[in-house]
N, C-alpha and C positions, 0 to 999 in steps of 0.2 A: 333810150338808149336800148340796143338790142346784141344780145350776145348771144351767139350762135356756135354748135358745136363743130368743128372743122372735121369733116371726116375721111378725106381722101388728100393726095397729092395735088391735086388741082386750085382743091380749097386752099391749104396751105400755101401754097406758090401767091394766091392770090389776097392772101392775109400778111404775108412777107413786107409790102411795104409799110404796114401799120405797125408790125414788129419791130421795125429798123429804126423806127423812131423810137422804140422802148430799149432796144437793145443794140444800143451804134456799132459795139463790138464785132454783133454777128453779121456774116456775108448770107448768100441765100441758101446755099450749100450747108453751113453750119446752122445754119436755123431746121434745114429740112431732115439734118442728120438726128438733132435732138429729139425734134419730134417722133420720126422714125423709134425713135430708142424707148423713147416715153410708150410709144404704143406698142411696143414689144413687150415690154416689162408689164402694162398691164394685161396685155394676152396671155403673159406667163402666169399671172395672178389667177386669172381667170380658169386657165385649166387644172393648176392647183387646187383650187375649189372645187371644180366637177368631179376631177379626181376622186378627191376625199371624200365626197358626198358620196358617190356611186360606189366606191371600194366599201365604204361602212353598210351602205344598204344592201351592196348586195352579198358582200361574205358576213354577214350578222348572222353569228351561231356557227358560222363554217369555221370561219379563220379567228382567231383571238383577236381582239380588237388592239395588242399593244404589238401583234406581230404587224395588224396592217398598219399601224404606227410606223413601224421603224421600217416597213418595206417603203409606205409613201416617202418619208423623210429623206430617204436612199435614192429611189426612182424619180421625185417630182421636185428633189432640191434646185434651189434657183440655178446653180452652176449645168444640173444635167440639163434642166430646160434650154438653158441658154446654147447649149450645145445641140440640142434638136430642134429649134428655131434658126439656128445659125446655116 
């Protein structure tokens, strides 16, 4: 058994026939939309992690940790990030 990470839309489309056997209710467009949403969610989580780490490192001893956390929760929450990615 070979498990491969699909990294782009071409590979996603090539995998659709297999997925169609597993998820008979999804047409190709619905399948691609679900993958794009999942990829976007992963991107958002990665940006949030990098932002937190870089803010905490950069502003350590300059901006109190509690203020950093408050700002990060506001500026990098899921809703704000979705607006930026769209």
